[in-house]
C-alpha positions as CSV (number, residue, x, y, z in Angstrom):
1,M,-33.9,10.8,-51.7
2,E,-35.9,7.6,-51.1
3,T,-39.5,8.4,-50.2
4,N,-42.2,6.6,-48.4
5,P,-44.8,5.5,-50.9
6,G,-48.4,6.5,-50.0
7,H,-47.3,9.5,-47.9
8,V,-48.6,12.8,-49.2
9,A,-46.1,15.7,-49.1
10,A,-47.3,18.7,-47.2
11,Q,-46.6,22.3,-48.4
12,G,-44.2,21.1,-51.1
13,R,-41.8,19.5,-48.5
14,P,-39.9,16.3,-49.5
15,R,-41.3,13.1,-48.1
16,P,-39.4,11.5,-45.2
17,P,-37.2,8.5,-46.0
18,A,-38.9,5.2,-45.7
19,G,-38.0,3.0,-42.8
20,R,-35.9,0.1,-43.7
21,A,-33.5,-2.3,-42.0
22,G,-30.0,-1.3,-43.0
23,Q,-26.6,-2.0,-41.6
24,A,-25.8,-0.6,-38.2
25,G,-23.5,2.4,-37.7
26,G,-19.8,2.2,-36.8
27,F,-20.0,2.2,-33.0
28,T,-23.0,-0.2,-33.0
29,A,-21.4,-2.5,-35.5
30,L,-18.3,-2.8,-33.2
31,R,-20.5,-3.8,-30.3
32,L,-22.4,-6.4,-32.4
33,D,-19.1,-7.9,-33.6
34,A,-17.9,-8.1,-30.0
35,H,-21.0,-9.8,-28.8
36,E,-20.8,-12.3,-31.7
37,G,-17.2,-13.1,-30.8
38,V,-15.6,-12.0,-34.0
39,R,-13.9,-8.9,-32.6
40,D,-12.2,-7.8,-29.3
41,L,-13.6,-4.4,-28.2
42,Y,-11.7,-2.6,-25.4
43,F,-12.8,0.6,-23.6
44,L,-9.7,2.3,-22.3
45,D,-9.4,5.1,-19.8
46,E,-7.3,6.1,-16.8
47,S,-8.2,7.1,-13.2
48,G,-6.6,8.2,-10.0
49,F,-7.0,7.2,-6.4
50,A,-5.8,9.2,-3.3
51,P,-6.4,9.0,0.5
52,T,-8.9,11.9,0.1
53,M,-10.9,11.8,-3.1
54,P,-12.0,15.2,-4.6
55,T,-15.2,16.5,-3.2
56,G,-17.5,17.9,-5.9
57,Y,-20.1,19.4,-3.6
58,T,-21.3,19.2,0.0
59,W,-24.0,20.6,2.3
60,S,-23.9,22.7,5.4
61,R,-26.3,24.6,7.6
62,A,-27.1,28.3,6.8
63,G,-24.4,30.5,8.3
64,Q,-22.0,27.6,9.0
65,R,-18.8,26.9,7.1
66,A,-18.5,23.5,5.5
67,V,-15.4,21.6,6.7
68,V,-14.2,18.7,4.6
69,P,-11.5,16.5,6.0
70,C,-8.5,16.2,3.8
71,E,-5.3,14.2,4.1
72,D,-1.9,14.9,2.6
73,K,-1.8,13.4,-1.0
74,K,1.8,14.1,-1.8
75,G,3.4,10.9,-3.0
76,R,0.3,8.9,-2.1
77,R,-1.8,9.1,-5.3
78,V,-2.1,6.0,-7.4
79,H,-2.9,6.1,-11.1
80,V,-4.6,3.2,-12.8
81,L,-4.7,2.6,-16.5
82,G,-7.4,0.1,-17.5
83,A,-9.2,-1.5,-20.4
84,L,-12.6,-3.2,-20.2
85,A,-13.4,-5.8,-22.9
86,V,-17.0,-6.4,-23.6
87,G,-18.8,-9.2,-25.5
88,Q,-18.1,-12.9,-25.5
89,H,-14.5,-12.4,-24.5
90,A,-15.2,-10.0,-21.6
91,D,-12.3,-9.1,-19.4
92,L,-10.8,-6.2,-17.4
93,V,-7.0,-5.6,-17.6
94,R,-5.3,-2.8,-15.7
95,E,-1.9,-1.4,-14.7
96,R,-1.1,0.6,-11.6
97,T,1.6,3.3,-11.3
98,C,2.5,6.1,-8.9
99,G,3.8,8.2,-11.7
100,K,2.2,10.1,-14.5
101,I,0.4,8.3,-17.3
102,D,1.9,9.7,-20.5
103,A,1.7,8.6,-24.2
104,A,4.7,6.3,-23.9
105,L,3.2,4.4,-21.0
106,L,-0.1,4.2,-22.8
107,L,1.5,2.8,-26.0
108,E,3.3,0.2,-23.9
109,F,0.0,-0.8,-22.2
110,V,-1.9,-1.1,-25.5
111,C,0.8,-3.3,-27.0
112,T,1.2,-5.6,-24.1
113,R,-2.4,-6.0,-22.8
114,P,-5.1,-5.5,-25.5
115,A,-2.7,-6.3,-28.5
116,R,-0.8,-9.0,-26.6
117,L,2.3,-8.3,-28.7
118,P,5.4,-10.1,-27.5
119,G,8.1,-7.5,-26.7
120,G,5.6,-4.7,-26.2
121,A,6.1,-1.3,-27.9
122,A,9.7,-2.1,-28.7
123,A,8.6,-4.8,-31.1
124,L,6.0,-2.6,-32.8
125,D,8.2,-1.7,-35.8
126,K,9.3,-5.3,-36.4
127,P,6.7,-7.7,-35.0
128,P,7.8,-11.3,-34.4
129,T,7.6,-13.6,-37.4
130,G,4.3,-15.3,-37.6
131,F,2.5,-13.0,-35.1
132,T,-1.1,-12.7,-36.0
133,R,-4.2,-12.0,-33.9
134,V,-7.0,-14.5,-33.8
135,R,-9.6,-11.7,-33.9
136,P,-9.2,-8.0,-34.8
137,C,-9.0,-5.6,-31.9
138,T,-10.5,-2.2,-31.5
139,V,-9.6,0.2,-28.6
140,V,-12.1,2.9,-27.7
141,L,-10.7,6.0,-26.0
142,D,-11.5,9.6,-25.4
143,N,-9.6,12.7,-26.5
144,A,-7.3,13.1,-23.4
145,S,-3.9,14.7,-23.9
146,A,-2.0,11.3,-23.8
147,H,-4.5,9.7,-26.2
148,V,-4.0,12.4,-29.0
149,A,-0.2,12.8,-28.5
150,R,2.0,12.1,-31.5
151,V,3.9,9.4,-29.5
152,F,0.8,7.3,-29.3
153,K,-1.6,8.4,-32.0
154,G,1.2,8.7,-34.5
155,R,1.7,4.9,-34.3
156,R,-1.8,4.0,-35.6
157,E,-0.4,2.5,-38.8
158,E,2.0,0.3,-36.9
159,L,-0.9,-0.8,-34.6
160,A,-3.1,-1.5,-37.6
161,T,-0.5,-3.9,-39.0
162,I,-0.8,-6.1,-36.0
163,G,-4.6,-5.9,-36.0
164,V,-5.3,-3.1,-33.5
165,E,-7.5,-0.2,-34.4
166,L,-8.2,3.0,-32.5
167,F,-11.7,4.4,-32.2
168,C,-11.9,8.0,-30.7
169,L,-15.1,9.0,-29.0
170,P,-16.7,12.5,-29.6
171,P,-15.6,15.2,-27.2
172,R,-17.5,15.4,-23.8
173,S,-19.2,12.1,-24.1
174,P,-18.0,9.9,-21.1
175,E,-21.3,8.1,-21.1
176,L,-20.2,6.2,-24.3
177,N,-17.1,4.7,-22.5
178,D,-18.2,1.6,-20.6
179,I,-15.2,1.6,-18.3
180,E,-16.4,4.9,-16.6
181,R,-18.9,2.8,-14.7
182,V,-16.1,0.6,-13.4
183,W,-14.3,3.7,-12.1
184,R,-17.4,5.0,-10.5
185,T,-18.0,1.7,-8.6
186,A,-14.4,1.6,-7.5
187,K,-14.3,5.2,-6.3
188,Y,-17.7,5.7,-4.7
189,E,-18.7,2.2,-3.5
190,D,-15.6,0.0,-3.0
191,Y,-12.9,2.5,-2.1
192,P,-14.6,4.2,0.9
193,R,-15.5,0.8,2.4
194,A,-12.0,-0.7,2.1
195,R,-10.2,2.2,3.7
196,P,-9.6,1.4,7.4
197,H,-10.6,4.2,9.8
198,H,-9.5,5.0,13.4
199,R,-12.5,6.1,15.5
200,R,-10.4,7.9,18.2
201,S,-8.1,10.0,16.1
202,G,-10.4,10.2,13.1
203,R,-7.5,9.6,10.7
204,H,-7.0,7.1,8.0
205,H,-4.0,5.0,7.3
206,S,-1.1,6.7,5.5
207,R,-1.4,4.6,2.3
208,P,-4.4,3.9,0.2
209,S,-5.5,0.3,0.2
210,P,-5.1,-1.6,-3.0
211,Q,-8.1,-3.8,-2.2
212,P,-10.8,-1.8,-4.1
213,S,-9.2,-2.4,-7.5
214,T,-8.7,-6.1,-6.8
215,R,-12.3,-6.6,-5.4
216,T,-13.8,-4.6,-8.3
217,H,-11.8,-6.6,-10.8
218,Q,-13.2,-9.9,-9.3
219,R,-16.7,-8.5,-9.1
220,I,-16.8,-7.2,-12.7
221,N,-15.4,-10.5,-14.0
222,S,-18.0,-12.5,-12.1
223,K,-20.7,-10.3,-13.6
224,L,-19.3,-10.6,-17.1
225,H,-18.9,-14.4,-16.9
226,Q,-22.1,-15.1,-15.0
227,S,-23.6,-18.3,-16.0
228,R,-27.3,-18.8,-16.9
229,S,-27.7,-21.3,-14.1
230,A,-27.1,-18.5,-11.6
231,L,-29.8,-16.4,-13.1
232,A,-32.4,-19.2,-12.9
233,P,-34.9,-18.8,-10.0
234,E,-34.4,-20.9,-6.9
235,P,-36.6,-23.9,-6.6
236,S,-39.5,-23.4,-4.3
237,R,-39.1,-25.2,-0.9
238,R,-42.0,-26.8,0.8
239,R,-42.4,-25.4,4.3
240,R,-43.8,-27.3,7.2
241,P,-47.0,-25.7,8.7
242,P,-46.5,-24.3,12.2
243,R,-47.3,-26.8,15.0
244,R,-50.4,-26.0,17.0
245,T,-50.3,-26.3,20.8
246,Q,-53.3,-26.7,23.0
247,P,-53.8,-24.0,25.6
248,R,-53.0,-25.0,29.2
249,T,-55.9,-25.4,31.6
250,W,-55.4,-24.8,35.3
């Protein structure tokens, strides 16, 4: 064990390791490579949207029953599979479906969007001749059932041959997935505002509006590609002093 010179050990305990500047860990190194532009780093996850979003908690007066309005969600739920790229090549790619997101759909999405493989998952066994990625690609995802299924996770070697690696996050760590902030903004800020509401009947339209995902995509891209000129302070403007008027005499 490397020790810190000049530090006296107490009660026979080993000295702590000396502080030194070493190489960053695996997850931090991926972020550094993405910000330097030598790697594409995608944070992948799926989310669902419905006319009435799930209510985690609510408030009511003592002795009164809380009533939460709910609409029929049968056949009206929309699932979104997205991947957020960070770093110099920041982007947000997504795919919307009304069906279930399974491992086969996930594999097709990774091959067509982050990997940009011509032909999708069908060409994974025999990639086109001369297909090479400009930069290596890493896809960060959690341990959902579709992510660990054999249909998807069993193709890691084929994905590695085309320059795509899978990085699995530890269990119960959604704070490490950057795309979770995008889903939160879309669900709790953009989605309630975009849904039209009738004041008389108190009912919403029958289909969820697709505007939140579009507006969120534009806003996230504008933040990711924001120029330095927009961050510069506005030039100070010279204001004219107020004009004085003489009081009237009668």
